[in-house]
C-alpha positions in Angstrom: 162.5 -189.6 -40.1 158.7 -189.5 -40.2 156.5 -191.7 -42.2 153.8 -189.7 -43.7 150.5 -190.9 -45.2 148.8 -189.2 -48.1 145.3 -189.9 -49.2 144.4 -189.3 -52.9 141.1 -188.2 -51.5 138.6 -187.6 -54.3 136.2 -190.7 -54.2 138.3 -192.5 -51.6 136.3 -194.8 -49.6 138.8 -195.6 -46.6 139.5 -192.1 -45.6 138.1 -192.9 -42.1 140.0 -196.2 -41.8 143.3 -194.5 -42.7 142.8 -191.9 -40.0 142.4 -194.5 -37.4 145.4 -196.5 -38.5 147.7 -193.6 -38.8 146.6 -192.2 -35.5 147.5 -195.5 -33.9 151.0 -195.2 -35.2 151.2 -191.5 -34.6 151.5 -190.5 -38.4 150.9 -187.5 -39.9 148.3 -187.6 -43.0 147.6 -185.3 -45.7 144.1 -185.5 -47.4 144.8 -184.1 -50.8 141.8 -183.3 -53.2 140.7 -180.6 -55.5 137.5 -179.8 -53.6 136.6 -179.4 -49.7 136.5 -182.5 -47.8 135.5 -182.8 -44.3 138.3 -184.1 -42.1 138.3 -184.7 -38.1 139.9 -182.1 -35.8 143.2 -183.5 -35.3 146.7 -181.9 -35.3 148.0 -184.9 -37.1 145.6 -184.6 -40.2 145.9 -181.8 -42.8 143.5 -181.0 -45.5 145.3 -179.9 -48.8 143.1 -178.5 -51.5 144.8 -178.2 -54.9 143.4 -176.5 -58.1 140.8 -178.5 -60.1 142.4 -180.3 -63.1 143.6 -183.6 -64.4 146.5 -185.1 -62.2 146.8 -181.8 -60.1 146.2 -183.8 -56.8 148.5 -186.6 -58.1 151.1 -184.3 -59.0 151.1 -182.9 -55.5 151.2 -186.0 -53.8 154.2 -187.2 -56.1 156.1 -183.9 -55.4 155.9 -184.4 -51.8 156.5 -188.2 -51.3 159.7 -189.2 -49.9 161.0 -192.8 -49.4 159.0 -194.7 -46.8 155.9 -192.5 -47.2 152.5 -194.3 -47.6 150.0 -193.2 -50.3 146.3 -194.5 -50.6 145.1 -194.3 -54.2 143.2 -195.9 -56.8 145.4 -194.2 -59.5 147.8 -196.6 -61.1 150.1 -194.1 -62.7 150.2 -192.2 -59.4 151.3 -195.6 -57.6 153.9 -195.9 -60.1 155.4 -192.5 -59.4 155.2 -193.3 -55.6 157.2 -196.6 -56.0 159.7 -194.7 -58.2 160.3 -192.6 -55.2 160.6 -195.6 -52.9 157.2 -194.9 -51.3 154.5 -197.4 -50.6 151.3 -197.3 -52.5 148.0 -199.2 -51.9 144.5 -199.1 -53.3 141.5 -198.8 -51.1 140.4 -202.4 -51.7 143.6 -203.7 -49.9 145.8 -204.2 -53.0 149.5 -203.2 -52.5 151.2 -201.9 -55.6 154.8 -203.3 -55.8 157.7 -202.7 -58.2 157.1 -206.2 -59.4 153.4 -205.5 -60.0 153.1 -202.1 -61.3 154.1 -202.7 -64.8 151.2 -205.3 -65.3 148.8 -202.9 -63.6 149.9 -200.0 -66.0 149.7 -202.4 -69.0 146.1 -203.6 -67.9 145.1 -200.0 -67.5 146.3 -199.1 -70.8 144.5 -202.0 -72.4 141.2 -201.1 -70.8 141.4 -197.6 -72.0 142.1 -198.9 -75.2 139.1 -201.2 -75.3 136.8 -198.4 -73.8 138.0 -195.9 -76.6 136.5 -198.3 -79.1 133.2 -198.0 -77.8 133.2 -201.4 -75.8 131.3 -201.4 -72.5 133.5 -202.9 -70.0 131.3 -202.8 -66.9 133.8 -201.0 -64.6 135.2 -202.2 -61.2 133.3 -204.4 -58.8 131.3 -202.6 -56.1 133.5 -201.8 -53.0 132.7 -204.4 -50.2 133.2 -205.0 -46.6 135.7 -207.5 -47.5 137.7 -204.8 -49.5 137.5 -202.7 -46.3 138.8 -205.4 -44.1 141.6 -206.1 -46.6 142.7 -202.5 -46.7 143.0 -202.3 -43.0 145.1 -205.3 -42.7 147.4 -204.3 -45.6 147.7 -200.6 -44.3 148.7 -202.0 -41.0 151.3 -204.3 -42.5 152.6 -201.6 -45.0 153.2 -199.0 -42.1 154.9 -201.8 -40.0 157.2 -202.6 -42.9 158.0 -199.1 -43.5 158.7 -198.3 -40.1 161.0 -201.2 -39.7 162.7 -200.3 -43.0 163.3 -196.7 -41.6 164.5 -197.8 -38.4 161.6 -196.6 -36.5 159.6 -198.3 -33.7 
């Protein structure tokens, strides 16, 4: 069994960090987007360009994830789909989605969508920071170690 890392790549600020961590563990990476994204030349990294449209990249990732795989995404519904398939999902800021936290995250997302639909200006997310990048690296490493242990891999 091999653990695969998937990057929901459109607007992902931690692609390079993901490549480095995956390479350290010898894991294949799929970079999934609906447009061309430059990737390093490596037999372990595969670019997957999907058709444009809402949730096409998410659908591709969700269709390919198997238990133990790791997905880097800001998309909360995709994270939920990954968890349903016993995969691991984490956001670029290092927040790991869990079966215990995904319900609250989905509810908060729905609430914020409702508030925005009324014309309220919510300000959006905080800017991505160096601390977010550092937290991501730490969490990605922990998630991969845990996934490998659960799969009986070294």
